[in-house]
C-alpha positions in Angstrom: 18.7 5.4 -26.5 18.1 1.4 -25.8 20.0 -1.2 -27.7 17.8 -2.7 -30.7 15.3 -5.1 -29.1 15.3 -3.5 -25.7 12.8 -1.4 -24.2 15.0 0.7 -22.0 18.1 2.5 -22.2 20.9 1.3 -19.8 20.8 4.8 -18.3 17.0 3.9 -16.8 18.0 0.4 -15.8 20.9 1.9 -13.6 18.6 4.5 -12.4 15.9 1.8 -11.5 18.3 -0.1 -9.8 19.8 2.6 -7.6 16.2 3.7 -6.6 14.5 0.5 -6.3 17.3 -1.6 -4.6 18.9 1.2 -2.7 19.1 0.5 1.2 20.7 3.1 3.9 24.4 2.3 4.1 24.4 0.0 1.4 25.4 -0.1 -2.4 22.5 -0.6 -4.6 21.8 -4.4 -5.0 22.1 -6.3 -8.4 19.0 -6.4 -10.4 17.9 -9.1 -12.8 16.3 -7.9 -16.0 14.3 -10.8 -18.2 13.6 -9.7 -21.8 10.8 -12.1 -23.2 11.5 -12.7 -27.2 8.1 -14.5 -28.0 5.0 -15.8 -26.4 5.0 -19.4 -27.8 5.0 -22.5 -25.3 8.4 -22.5 -23.3 8.7 -18.8 -23.8 10.8 -18.6 -20.3 13.5 -20.8 -21.8 14.1 -18.7 -24.4 14.0 -15.4 -22.3 17.3 -13.3 -22.2 18.4 -12.6 -18.5 21.1 -10.0 -17.8 22.4 -9.0 -14.3 23.1 -5.2 -13.8 25.4 -4.1 -10.9 27.6 -6.3 -8.9 27.0 -10.0 -9.0 23.9 -11.8 -8.7 20.9 -10.7 -6.6 21.4 -12.4 -3.2 17.8 -13.4 -3.3 14.9 -12.8 -5.8 13.1 -9.6 -4.1 12.7 -7.7 -7.5 12.4 -8.6 -11.2 12.4 -6.0 -14.1 10.5 -7.8 -17.4 11.1 -6.1 -20.4 8.2 -6.6 -23.2 9.2 -5.5 -26.3 6.1 -4.1 -28.5 6.8 -6.4 -31.1 6.1 -9.6 -29.3 2.8 -8.6 -27.8 -0.3 -9.4 -29.8 -1.8 -6.8 -31.9 -5.0 -7.3 -30.0 -4.2 -6.9 -26.6 -7.6 -8.0 -25.1 -6.6 -11.4 -24.7 -2.9 -12.4 -23.6 -2.9 -15.7 -22.5 -1.3 -16.8 -25.9 -4.5 -17.9 -27.7 -4.7 -21.4 -26.5 -6.3 -21.0 -22.9 -9.6 -22.3 -24.4 -8.3 -25.2 -26.6 -6.6 -27.3 -24.0 -6.4 -27.8 -20.5 -3.7 -26.3 -18.7 -3.1 -23.7 -21.5 -3.3 -21.0 -18.8 0.4 -21.8 -18.1 1.3 -20.7 -21.5 1.4 -17.0 -22.7 1.6 -14.0 -20.5 -0.7 -15.3 -17.9 1.5 -18.4 -17.5 4.2 -15.6 -17.2 2.6 -13.5 -14.4 1.8 -16.8 -12.4 5.4 -18.3 -12.6 7.0 -14.6 -11.7 4.6 -14.4 -8.8 5.7 -17.9 -7.3 9.2 -16.8 -7.7 9.0 -13.6 -5.6 8.2 -13.3 -1.8 5.4 -11.2 -0.4 5.9 -7.6 -1.3 8.4 -8.8 -3.9 8.4 -6.1 -6.9 7.7 -7.0 -10.4 8.5 -4.2 -12.8 7.1 -4.2 -16.5 8.7 -2.3 -19.0 7.2 -1.8 -22.2 6.1 0.9 -24.8 3.0 1.6 -27.4 3.1 -0.3 -30.8 2.0 1.3 -34.1 0.7 -0.5 -37.1 -0.9 0.3 -40.2 -3.4 -2.6 -40.0 -4.2 -2.3 -36.2 -3.4 1.2 -35.5 -2.2 1.9 -32.0 -1.6 -0.9 -29.7 -1.1 0.2 -26.0 -0.7 -3.3 -23.7 -0.6 -1.7 -20.5 -4.0 -2.4 -19.3 -4.0 -5.8 -20.6 -0.6 -6.5 -18.9 -1.7 -4.8 -15.6 -5.1 -7.0 -15.9 -3.0 -10.4 -16.1 -0.5 -9.3 -13.4 -3.3 -8.9 -11.1 -5.2 -11.9 -11.9 -1.9 -13.7 -11.0 -1.6 -11.7 -7.9 0.1 -9.0 -8.1 -1.0 -5.5 -6.9 -0.5 -2.2 -9.2 1.6 0.5 -7.6 2.9 2.9 -10.0 3.2 3.9 -13.6 6.5 5.5 -14.3 7.3 7.4 -17.9 10.5 6.8 -19.5 10.9 9.8 -21.7 13.5 9.2 -25.0 15.0 12.4 -25.0 18.3 14.6 -24.6 18.8 17.8 -23.5 19.6 20.6 -26.4 20.1 23.8 -24.9 17.2 24.8 -22.6 14.9 22.0 -24.6 14.6 18.3 -24.4 14.9 16.8 -28.0 13.1 13.5 -28.8 15.5 10.7 -29.3 13.3 7.6 -29.9 14.7 3.8 -30.2 15.7 3.3 -33.7 12.7 0.4 -33.7 10.2 2.4 -31.8 6.9 3.2 -33.9 6.8 6.7 -35.4 5.6 9.1 -33.1 6.6 6.9 -29.8 9.1 8.8 -27.6 8.7 7.2 -24.1 8.5 3.5 -22.5 6.2 2.9 -19.8 7.5 1.4 -16.7 4.8 -0.2 -14.4 5.7 -1.2 -10.5 3.7 -4.1 -8.9 4.1 -5.9 -5.7 3.2 -9.8 -5.2 0.7 -10.4 -2.8 0.6 -13.6 -1.0 -2.2 -14.6 1.3 -1.3 -16.6 4.5 
């Protein structure tokens, strides 16, 4: 089960680190996870960074970004932070700006992993941010590679029993992990 405010459980992050950073004859590399707390201006400065594994990554080739559903807007058709039409340069704020900055950090073929889950709200209904997040990432220069489901379950005999995070919406028993790669044109 993930810690309150987190999207993925620690076992899933360790599995991601092992699978995505493993090179033959070398231990898995360290993984940098960034948790975004809000979408306001300067959101990167308030982000929580955690390194998994021994030491810091030797170079930035992979970034795991956790987007807790509570920080995503209820309407995901516009993830720019709502200010893009109000003033010049506003695209550098909000989700669109985050993806552009992540793209500048990663080398060609660098990997961006997005972790989030659905959110249910009595007033809005189901919010599934995947389509809008992928569209923002593609606009910033990322290529979609894969969608992985992280089930929040535990074994009980010969069955899997749901063990949703304590802060998950009712009925949500999995998180989504989206794998993207940075495209840089020469």
